[in-house]
C-alpha positions as CSV (number, residue, x, y, z in Angstrom):
1,M,-56.5,114.9,6.9
2,K,-53.7,114.2,4.5
3,K,-54.6,117.3,2.5
4,I,-54.7,119.4,5.7
5,R,-51.3,118.2,6.8
6,K,-49.8,118.8,3.4
7,K,-51.0,122.4,3.5
8,T,-49.6,122.9,7.0
9,L,-46.2,121.6,5.9
10,I,-46.2,123.9,2.9
11,K,-46.9,126.9,5.1
12,L,-44.3,126.0,7.6
13,A,-41.7,125.6,4.8
14,A,-42.6,129.0,3.3
15,A,-42.3,130.6,6.7
16,A,-38.9,129.0,7.2
17,V,-37.7,130.3,3.8
18,A,-38.9,133.8,4.6
19,F,-37.2,133.7,8.0
20,L,-33.9,132.5,6.5
21,S,-34.0,135.2,3.9
22,L,-34.7,137.9,6.4
23,S,-31.9,136.5,8.6
24,G,-29.5,136.6,5.6
25,V,-30.4,140.2,4.8
26,C,-29.8,141.2,8.4
27,I,-26.5,139.3,8.6
28,Y,-25.3,140.9,5.4
29,T,-26.3,144.4,6.5
30,V,-25.0,144.1,10.0
31,F,-21.8,142.0,9.5
32,L,-20.8,141.3,5.9
33,R,-21.4,144.7,4.2
34,P,-19.3,146.8,6.7
35,A,-16.5,144.2,6.4
36,L,-16.6,144.4,2.6
37,M,-16.7,148.2,2.8
38,D,-13.4,148.1,4.8
39,R,-11.6,146.2,2.1
40,E,-9.2,148.5,0.1
41,R,-8.0,148.6,-3.5
42,V,-5.1,150.4,-5.2
43,I,-5.2,152.5,-8.3
44,Y,-2.2,153.7,-10.3
45,M,-1.8,157.1,-12.0
46,E,0.6,157.2,-14.9
47,T,3.3,159.9,-15.3
48,Q,6.5,160.2,-17.3
49,V,10.1,161.0,-16.5
50,Q,10.9,164.5,-17.9
51,S,14.1,166.4,-18.5
52,G,14.7,170.1,-17.8
53,D,15.4,172.6,-15.1
54,L,14.0,172.6,-11.6
55,V,13.4,175.9,-9.8
56,Q,12.5,176.5,-6.2
57,G,11.5,179.9,-5.1
58,I,8.9,182.4,-4.0
59,M,6.0,183.2,-6.4
60,E,3.9,186.3,-6.5
61,N,1.8,188.1,-9.2
62,G,1.3,191.6,-10.4
63,S,0.5,193.8,-13.4
64,V,2.8,195.4,-16.0
65,E,3.3,199.1,-15.6
66,M,4.9,201.5,-18.1
67,A,6.9,204.7,-17.6
68,V,5.8,207.3,-20.2
69,S,8.0,209.7,-22.1
70,S,6.8,212.4,-24.5
71,V,7.5,214.5,-27.6
72,T,6.8,218.1,-26.6
73,Y,6.3,221.4,-28.3
74,D,7.9,223.9,-25.9
75,L,8.2,227.1,-27.9
76,D,6.4,230.0,-26.2
77,I,5.4,232.0,-29.3
78,S,3.3,234.9,-28.1
79,Y,2.1,238.1,-29.8
80,D,1.9,240.8,-27.2
81,G,-0.2,243.8,-28.1
82,E,-2.1,242.0,-30.9
83,E,-5.8,241.1,-30.6
84,E,-6.5,237.5,-31.5
85,D,-9.5,236.7,-33.7
86,E,-10.3,233.0,-33.4
87,D,-12.7,233.2,-36.4
88,D,-10.0,234.6,-38.7
89,D,-8.3,231.4,-40.2
90,D,-5.8,233.4,-42.2
91,E,-4.6,235.3,-39.1
92,E,-4.4,232.1,-37.0
93,T,-2.4,230.4,-39.8
94,G,0.1,233.2,-39.7
95,R,0.5,233.0,-36.0
96,Y,1.0,229.3,-35.3
97,L,2.3,226.1,-36.8
98,E,-0.3,224.0,-38.6
99,I,0.0,220.2,-38.8
100,E,-0.3,218.9,-42.3
101,E,0.0,215.1,-41.6
102,V,0.3,212.7,-38.7
103,Y,2.3,209.6,-39.6
104,V,1.6,207.4,-36.5
105,V,-1.4,206.1,-34.6
106,Q,-2.1,205.3,-30.9
107,G,-0.9,201.7,-30.0
108,Q,1.8,201.7,-32.7
109,R,5.4,200.9,-31.8
110,M,7.7,203.5,-33.1
111,E,11.5,203.4,-33.6
112,E,13.9,206.3,-33.1
113,G,14.0,208.4,-36.2
114,D,10.5,207.5,-37.4
115,P,8.6,210.6,-38.7
116,L,5.8,211.6,-36.4
117,F,4.3,215.0,-37.6
118,K,4.7,217.2,-40.6
119,F,3.9,221.0,-40.7
120,T,2.5,223.0,-43.6
121,Q,5.2,225.0,-45.3
122,S,3.0,228.1,-45.4
123,S,2.6,228.1,-41.6
124,I,6.4,227.6,-41.1
125,D,7.1,230.6,-43.4
126,S,4.6,232.8,-41.6
127,V,5.8,232.0,-38.1
128,R,9.4,232.5,-39.2
129,R,8.6,236.0,-40.6
130,N,6.8,236.9,-37.3
131,L,9.8,235.8,-35.2
132,E,12.2,237.6,-37.5
133,N,10.1,240.8,-37.1
134,S,10.2,240.3,-33.3
135,V,14.0,240.2,-33.4
136,S,14.1,243.3,-35.5
137,E,11.8,245.2,-33.2
138,A,13.8,244.1,-30.2
139,R,16.9,245.6,-31.8
140,V,15.2,248.9,-32.2
141,E,14.0,248.9,-28.6
142,L,17.5,248.2,-27.4
143,A,18.8,251.1,-29.4
144,E,16.2,253.3,-27.9
145,A,16.9,252.1,-24.4
146,N,20.6,252.8,-24.8
147,S,19.8,256.3,-26.2
148,E,17.5,256.9,-23.2
149,Y,20.2,255.7,-20.9
150,N,22.8,258.0,-22.3
151,T,20.4,261.0,-22.3
152,Q,19.0,260.5,-18.9
153,A,22.3,259.5,-17.4
154,Q,23.7,262.8,-18.5
155,T,20.7,264.6,-17.1
156,A,21.2,262.9,-13.8
157,R,24.9,263.6,-13.9
158,S,24.2,267.2,-14.6
159,T,21.8,267.4,-11.6
160,Y,24.3,265.6,-9.4
161,N,27.1,268.0,-10.4
162,S,24.9,271.0,-9.9
163,S,24.2,269.9,-6.3
164,L,27.9,269.5,-5.6
165,A,28.7,272.8,-7.3
166,E,26.9,274.6,-4.5
167,A,29.8,273.7,-2.2
168,D,32.4,275.0,-4.5
169,T,32.0,277.7,-7.2
170,A,35.0,276.6,-9.1
171,Q,33.7,273.0,-9.1
172,R,30.3,274.2,-10.3
173,T,31.7,276.2,-13.1
174,Y,33.9,273.4,-14.3
175,D,31.2,270.8,-14.0
176,A,28.6,273.0,-15.9
177,S,31.0,273.6,-18.7
178,M,32.1,269.9,-19.0
179,N,28.6,268.6,-18.6
180,D,27.1,270.9,-21.2
181,L,29.7,270.0,-23.8
182,Q,29.6,266.3,-22.9
183,Q,25.8,266.2,-22.9
184,Q,25.9,267.8,-26.3
185,I,28.2,265.1,-27.6
186,N,26.2,262.3,-26.0
187,L,23.0,263.7,-27.4
188,L,24.6,263.7,-30.8
189,Y,25.7,260.1,-30.4
190,A,22.2,259.2,-29.2
191,D,20.6,260.8,-32.2
192,I,23.0,258.9,-34.5
193,Q,22.0,255.6,-32.9
194,V,18.3,256.4,-33.3
195,L,18.8,257.5,-36.9
196,Q,20.9,254.4,-37.7
197,A,18.2,252.1,-36.1
198,E,15.5,253.8,-38.3
199,I,17.7,253.3,-41.4
200,D,18.1,249.6,-40.6
201,D,14.4,249.2,-40.0
202,W,13.5,251.0,-43.3
203,N,16.1,248.8,-45.2
204,E,14.5,245.7,-43.9
205,K,11.0,246.9,-44.9
206,L,12.3,247.7,-48.4
207,V,13.5,244.1,-48.9
208,D,10.5,242.5,-47.2
209,E,9.2,239.7,-49.4
210,D,5.5,240.4,-48.6
211,T,5.9,244.1,-49.4
212,L,7.7,243.4,-52.7
213,E,5.1,240.9,-53.7
214,E,2.4,243.3,-52.9
215,Y,4.1,246.0,-54.9
216,D,4.4,243.7,-57.9
217,D,0.7,242.7,-57.6
218,L,-0.5,246.4,-57.4
219,K,1.7,247.4,-60.3
220,Y,0.3,244.5,-62.4
221,E,-3.3,245.4,-61.5
222,M,-2.6,249.1,-62.4
223,E,-1.0,248.2,-65.7
224,K,-3.8,245.8,-66.5
225,A,-6.5,248.4,-65.7
226,K,-4.6,250.9,-67.8
227,E,-4.4,248.6,-70.7
228,L,-8.1,247.8,-70.5
229,L,-9.0,251.5,-70.4
230,E,-6.9,252.2,-73.5
231,E,-8.6,249.4,-75.3
232,T,-12.1,250.6,-74.4
233,D,-14.0,252.5,-77.0
234,A,-14.7,256.0,-75.8
235,S,-18.1,255.9,-77.5
236,S,-19.2,253.3,-75.0
237,V,-19.6,255.7,-72.1
238,A,-20.6,253.2,-69.4
239,A,-17.8,250.8,-70.1
240,Y,-15.3,253.6,-70.4
241,V,-16.4,255.2,-67.1
242,A,-16.3,251.9,-65.3
243,N,-12.8,251.0,-66.7
244,Y,-11.6,254.5,-65.9
245,A,-12.7,254.2,-62.3
246,D,-11.0,250.8,-62.0
247,Y,-7.8,252.3,-63.4
248,Q,-7.9,255.2,-60.9
249,T,-8.4,252.8,-58.0
250,A,-5.5,250.5,-59.0
251,L,-3.3,253.6,-59.7
252,S,-4.2,255.1,-56.3
253,A,-3.3,251.9,-54.5
254,F,-0.1,251.5,-56.4
255,E,1.0,255.1,-55.9
256,E,0.1,254.9,-52.2
257,L,2.5,251.9,-51.7
258,D,5.1,253.4,-54.0
259,D,4.9,256.6,-52.0
260,L,5.4,254.6,-48.8
261,L,8.5,252.9,-50.2
262,Q,9.8,256.2,-51.5
263,S,9.3,257.7,-48.1
264,Y,11.5,254.9,-46.7
265,R,14.2,255.8,-49.3
266,D,13.9,259.5,-48.6
267,G,14.1,258.8,-44.8
268,I,17.3,256.7,-45.3
269,E,18.8,259.5,-47.4
270,E,17.8,262.2,-44.8
271,N,19.0,260.2,-41.8
272,T,22.3,259.5,-43.6
273,Q,22.8,263.2,-44.2
274,E,21.9,264.0,-40.5
275,I,24.4,261.4,-39.3
276,L,27.2,263.0,-41.3
277,E,26.3,266.4,-39.9
278,H,26.2,265.0,-36.3
279,N,29.6,263.5,-36.8
280,E,31.0,266.9,-37.7
281,E,29.3,268.5,-34.7
282,I,30.8,265.8,-32.5
283,L,34.3,266.6,-33.7
284,E,33.7,270.3,-33.0
285,A,32.3,269.6,-29.5
286,Q,35.1,267.3,-28.6
287,A,37.7,269.9,-29.6
288,A,35.8,272.5,-27.4
289,L,35.6,270.0,-24.6
290,E,39.3,269.4,-24.5
291,Q,40.0,273.1,-24.6
292,E,37.6,273.8,-21.8
293,E,38.9,271.0,-19.7
294,M,42.4,272.3,-19.9
295,L,41.4,275.7,-18.7
296,A,39.3,274.5,-15.8
297,R,41.5,271.6,-14.6
298,Q,43.3,273.5,-11.9
299,E,40.1,274.8,-10.3
300,Y,38.5,271.4,-10.6
301,D,41.3,269.6,-8.8
302,S,41.0,271.9,-5.9
303,A,37.2,271.7,-5.6
304,V,35.7,269.9,-2.6
305,Q,33.4,267.0,-3.4
306,G,30.3,266.7,-1.3
307,G,26.7,266.0,-1.3
308,S,26.1,262.3,-0.4
309,L,22.4,262.7,-1.1
310,A,23.0,263.8,-4.6
311,D,25.4,260.9,-5.1
312,A,22.7,258.4,-3.9
313,I,20.1,259.9,-6.2
314,Y,22.5,259.7,-9.1
315,G,23.3,256.0,-8.4
316,Y,19.7,255.1,-8.1
317,T,18.9,256.8,-11.4
318,L,21.7,255.1,-13.2
319,E,20.6,251.7,-11.8
320,S,17.1,252.3,-13.0
321,L,18.3,253.3,-16.5
322,Q,20.6,250.3,-16.6
323,D,17.7,248.0,-15.7
324,S,15.8,249.3,-18.7
325,V,18.8,248.6,-20.9
326,N,19.2,245.1,-19.4
327,D,15.6,244.4,-20.0
328,A,15.9,245.4,-23.7
329,Q,19.0,243.3,-24.1
330,Q,17.3,240.3,-22.5
331,A,14.3,240.8,-24.8
332,L,16.6,240.8,-27.8
333,A,18.4,237.7,-26.6
334,D,15.0,235.9,-25.9
335,A,13.7,236.8,-29.4
336,S,16.9,235.6,-31.0
337,E,16.9,232.4,-29.0
338,L,13.2,231.7,-29.8
339,L,14.0,232.1,-33.5
340,E,16.9,229.6,-33.2
341,D,14.8,227.1,-31.2
342,F,12.0,227.4,-33.8
343,E,14.5,226.6,-36.7
344,A,15.8,223.7,-34.8
345,F,12.3,222.4,-34.0
346,V,10.9,222.5,-37.6
347,G,14.2,221.4,-39.1
348,E,14.9,221.6,-42.8
349,D,11.9,219.6,-44.0
350,G,9.3,220.6,-41.4
351,V,9.0,217.0,-40.0
352,I,9.2,216.0,-36.3
353,Y,11.0,212.7,-35.8
354,A,10.9,210.3,-32.9
355,D,13.7,210.8,-30.4
356,G,13.3,207.3,-28.9
357,S,11.6,203.9,-29.4
358,G,8.5,202.7,-27.7
359,L,4.8,202.1,-27.6
360,I,2.7,205.2,-28.5
361,T,0.1,205.7,-25.7
362,E,-1.4,209.1,-26.7
363,I,-1.4,211.5,-29.7
364,A,-2.6,215.0,-28.8
365,Y,-3.0,216.4,-32.4
366,E,-4.4,215.5,-35.7
367,A,-4.0,216.8,-39.2
368,G,-5.3,220.4,-39.5
369,D,-4.6,221.3,-35.8
370,R,-2.5,224.3,-34.9
371,L,0.1,224.5,-32.1
372,T,-1.3,227.5,-30.2
373,T,0.2,226.5,-26.9
374,A,3.2,224.6,-25.6
375,G,2.7,221.1,-24.4
376,T,2.9,217.4,-25.1
377,M,2.3,216.4,-28.8
378,L,2.8,212.6,-28.3
379,S,3.3,210.2,-25.4
380,Y,5.0,206.9,-25.5
381,A,6.3,204.1,-23.2
382,T,10.0,203.3,-23.9
383,E,10.9,199.6,-24.3
384,D,13.2,199.7,-21.2
385,S,10.6,201.3,-18.9
386,Y,8.3,198.3,-18.2
387,S,8.1,197.3,-14.6
388,I,5.9,195.2,-12.2
389,T,5.2,196.1,-8.6
390,I,4.2,193.3,-6.3
391,D,3.5,192.8,-2.6
392,V,5.8,190.4,-0.8
393,S,5.0,189.1,2.7
394,E,7.3,189.8,5.7
395,E,8.1,186.0,5.8
396,D,9.6,186.2,2.3
397,I,11.0,189.7,2.0
398,S,14.3,188.7,3.8
399,H,15.1,186.4,0.8
400,I,14.9,189.2,-1.7
401,S,17.5,191.9,-2.5
402,V,17.9,194.7,-5.0
403,G,19.6,193.3,-8.1
404,D,18.1,189.8,-7.8
405,T,17.1,188.1,-11.1
406,V,13.5,186.8,-11.3
407,I,11.5,184.7,-13.8
408,I,8.4,186.4,-15.3
409,E,5.6,184.5,-16.9
410,M,2.9,186.5,-18.7
411,N,-0.7,185.1,-18.7
412,A,-1.0,186.4,-22.2
413,Y,2.0,184.3,-23.4
414,P,1.9,181.1,-21.3
415,D,4.7,179.4,-23.2
416,E,7.2,182.2,-22.8
417,T,9.2,183.6,-20.0
418,W,11.0,186.9,-19.4
419,E,13.8,187.8,-17.0
420,G,13.5,190.7,-14.6
421,T,15.6,192.5,-12.0
422,V,14.6,193.7,-8.6
423,S,15.0,197.5,-8.9
424,A,13.5,198.7,-5.6
425,I,12.2,197.4,-2.3
426,T,10.0,199.7,-0.2
427,T,11.2,199.5,3.4
428,S,7.9,200.5,4.9
429,A,4.9,198.1,5.0
430,D,1.8,199.0,3.0
431,S,-0.7,197.2,5.3
432,S,-0.8,199.2,8.5
433,Y,-4.5,198.3,9.1
434,S,-4.2,194.6,8.2
435,S,-3.0,191.5,10.0
436,T,-0.9,190.7,6.9
437,V,2.3,192.8,6.5
438,N,3.5,193.2,2.9
439,Y,6.3,195.2,1.3
440,P,6.0,196.6,-2.3
441,V,8.8,195.3,-4.5
442,T,9.4,196.7,-8.0
443,I,10.7,194.5,-10.8
444,H,12.3,195.9,-14.0
445,V,11.4,193.8,-17.0
446,E,14.4,192.8,-19.1
447,G,14.7,191.7,-22.8
448,D,12.3,192.2,-25.6
449,T,9.2,194.0,-24.3
450,S,7.8,194.9,-27.8
451,R,4.7,192.7,-27.3
452,L,3.9,193.7,-23.7
453,F,1.2,196.2,-22.8
454,G,0.3,198.0,-19.6
455,G,-1.9,196.1,-17.3
456,M,-0.9,192.6,-18.4
457,T,-1.0,190.1,-15.5
458,A,2.4,188.4,-14.7
459,D,3.5,185.7,-12.3
460,I,6.9,186.5,-10.7
461,T,9.2,183.8,-9.3
462,F,12.1,184.7,-7.0
463,V,14.5,181.8,-7.5
464,T,16.0,180.6,-4.1
465,D,17.6,177.4,-5.5
466,S,17.7,175.5,-8.8
467,V,19.3,172.8,-10.9
468,E,19.7,172.7,-14.6
469,D,19.2,169.9,-17.2
470,V,18.2,167.1,-14.9
471,L,15.7,164.2,-15.0
472,Y,12.7,164.6,-12.7
473,V,9.3,163.1,-11.9
474,S,6.3,164.1,-9.8
475,S,7.3,163.9,-6.1
476,G,4.1,161.9,-5.5
477,A,5.7,159.0,-7.4
478,I,8.6,158.6,-5.0
479,V,8.3,155.8,-2.4
480,T,10.7,155.9,0.6
481,G,11.4,152.8,2.8
482,E,12.1,152.8,6.5
483,D,15.8,152.4,5.8
484,G,15.8,155.6,3.6
485,N,16.0,153.8,0.2
486,T,13.8,155.3,-2.5
487,G,12.0,153.8,-5.5
488,V,9.2,154.3,-8.0
489,Y,6.5,151.9,-9.3
490,V,7.0,150.6,-12.9
491,E,5.2,147.9,-14.8
492,D,7.0,144.7,-15.6
493,A,6.6,142.5,-18.6
494,E,3.7,140.6,-17.1
495,G,1.8,143.8,-16.3
496,N,2.6,143.7,-12.6
497,M,3.5,146.8,-10.6
498,V,7.1,146.5,-9.2
499,L,9.2,149.0,-7.2
500,Q,12.3,150.1,-9.1
501,P,15.1,151.5,-6.9
502,V,16.1,155.1,-7.9
503,T,18.5,157.7,-6.5
504,T,16.9,161.1,-5.9
505,G,18.4,164.5,-5.8
506,F,17.1,168.1,-5.7
507,S,13.4,168.6,-5.0
508,N,11.2,171.7,-5.1
509,G,8.3,169.9,-3.4
510,T,6.4,169.4,-6.6
511,E,9.0,167.6,-8.7
512,T,12.0,165.5,-7.6
513,E,15.3,165.0,-9.4
514,I,16.2,161.4,-10.5
515,A,19.9,161.1,-10.3
516,D,20.0,157.4,-11.2
517,G,17.7,154.5,-12.1
518,L,15.4,156.0,-14.8
519,S,15.7,157.5,-18.3
520,E,13.8,160.4,-19.9
521,G,10.4,159.3,-21.1
522,D,10.1,156.3,-18.8
523,T,6.6,155.7,-17.4
524,V,6.2,155.4,-13.7
525,Y,3.1,155.2,-11.5
526,I,1.7,157.0,-8.5
527,A,0.0,154.5,-6.2
528,S,-3.1,155.5,-4.3
529,T,-5.2,153.4,-1.8
530,V,-9.0,153.3,-2.5
531,S,-11.6,152.2,0.0
532,A,-14.6,150.2,-1.3
533,G,-17.5,152.4,-2.3
534,I,-15.3,155.5,-3.1
535,D,-15.7,156.9,-6.7
536,E,-12.4,155.9,-8.2
537,A,-12.8,158.2,-11.2
538,S,-13.0,161.2,-8.8
539,L,-10.0,159.9,-6.9
540,R,-7.9,159.7,-10.1
541,E,-9.0,163.2,-11.2
542,S,-8.0,164.5,-7.8
543,G,-4.7,162.7,-7.8
544,E,-3.9,163.9,-11.3
545,E,-4.5,167.5,-10.3
546,E,-2.4,167.2,-7.2
547,N,0.5,165.4,-8.8
548,G,0.3,166.7,-12.4
549,V,0.1,163.3,-14.1
550,P,-1.7,162.6,-17.3
551,G,-4.0,159.8,-16.2
552,G,-4.5,156.8,-13.9
553,T,-4.5,153.0,-14.3
554,E,-6.1,150.6,-11.8
555,G,-3.8,147.8,-10.7
556,E,-4.6,144.3,-11.9
557,N,-4.3,143.0,-8.3
558,A,-6.6,145.7,-6.9
559,D,-8.2,143.4,-4.2
560,M,-5.5,143.0,-1.6
561,D,-4.7,139.5,-0.1
562,E,-3.1,138.6,3.1
563,G,0.0,137.3,1.1
564,G,0.5,140.6,-0.6
565,A,3.7,142.6,-0.4
566,G,4.0,144.8,2.7
567,A,6.7,147.3,3.8
568,L,10.0,147.6,2.1
569,P,12.3,144.8,3.3
570,E,15.0,145.6,5.8
571,D,17.8,144.7,3.3
572,G,16.6,147.5,1.0
573,G,15.1,145.3,-1.7
574,F,11.8,146.1,-3.4
575,P,9.4,143.1,-3.6
576,Q,7.0,142.6,-6.5
577,M,3.8,144.5,-5.9
578,G,1.1,141.8,-5.6
579,G,-0.8,142.8,-2.5
580,E,-1.5,145.8,-0.3
581,L,0.6,149.0,-0.3
582,P,3.2,149.7,2.3
583,S,1.6,151.2,5.4
584,R,1.2,155.0,5.5
585,D,2.4,154.8,9.1
586,G,5.5,153.0,8.0
587,D,7.1,153.1,4.6
588,L,5.1,155.7,2.6
589,P,5.2,159.3,3.9
590,Q,1.9,160.6,5.1
591,E,2.1,163.7,2.9
592,M,4.7,165.1,0.6
593,P,6.1,168.5,1.7
594,R,4.6,171.6,0.0
595,Q,6.4,174.8,-0.7
596,N,5.7,178.0,-2.7
597,A,7.6,176.7,-5.7
598,M,7.4,176.6,-9.4
599,P,9.1,174.0,-11.6
């Protein structure tokens, strides 16, 4: 019985222990654990007092754009009436400039005066000769047009006078006599002009460098063949016959060119003699004209002028003839101007130099290319042509004006800034089919743009307010009491967090100016309340990202007691921080204001 009772007591004791344990777990789960979860702790994130400028403004982003300038070849060198053979390199070389060397590459920054392209001297000389020949031919065509004008004008005049003469016999007789003599004189003058033009042309051909060089070459080949023939033994029939044939060929070519040159000389002599004879004939005709005019003057003065139709035909004929002369004069002027432009383009050394500074974006030619058409040779972006176009919302556009200065930060150069100027604001919105209305604003980039490239991403800050050379801290470190006094948490000698009074000034929402109470480099703390069970490391990381502080430190008195410090006292003093933080509903602001601002 004693053993049975003892076993029963043991079982009852075990049951009681189990019941008490279960009751404890239930009480902890239902009552104690939620109470503990409601307990709060404070962590402190460290930050330093800094010195510098604070800027408040509107921030947008965009891409760098470049305005492109170019070096162009704009000479329209054409060869009318000549067939082009693309497979004949020698002919092409004579027609167009050929690039011998390119001194620059795409992406290079050039300065004004830098050499860009060099042309071969042989192509320069060939094109120059062709242009000079064009000028000479234009002169001949003008002389022929003037001769045609004089001849045809006199013929038209004769026809006109003949028509009028039908109304008056005396007038007809006078006009016929005058016109015949005058026409004879004009024809003589016209012939003299043609003869003189031929003389000028032959003289130019006689002194042409290519012709003289060919003459010397043919003469040398003829003399060399002759010398070889004379040295050949007549007994060697095959060699003698071959050398004799070579000599005859060289002699024939030389004599053919020599005869051509001699024909030029003979023509000059003959034309000169004809000009002298025509001058004598002109003097005789002029004397006869004056005599005839004196005899017919009285009848001429009394003649009745008529025939409006004949007058109109005469005027039309003269106008048509004058158009031909004008065209020939213009052709000569164009040929002369093209030659002058060519000389200015190639210069004295055949090198094209940069007319400005900038970044080379495209090169259209390489060594060995020929300039067969006018166009762009090289494109470059000038250093003062960099701009950025951004979209500004309708809420912010009223704060921006043309001429405003902005701050530019390039993503490629995070530690540097550029200044810019608002150069244009588009007055019409670019988002007609969107709920957001934006206005394109163009920024001109100032300063050294030598390291900037098109397409770089940039952040633009339109400054609305700023202060220079001040002390500032993160706005999250500022604690404001009910009476308006401000302070920051600092650590005292014993390691306790205490509120130090400070005087604040300008704030851009992210940083706040410290006018008094702190020095540059001082360490202050941003206090944050943490509920039990929250990952404090995550809270610190979140707080650091929001406030821009380097790290967080948990307060020594993290578990708050009833006797801890509460709100800022009414007298404006700041009690030692030993308990819970001032209430968010009272002394600490619920949330620091946020603006579109950049420090």
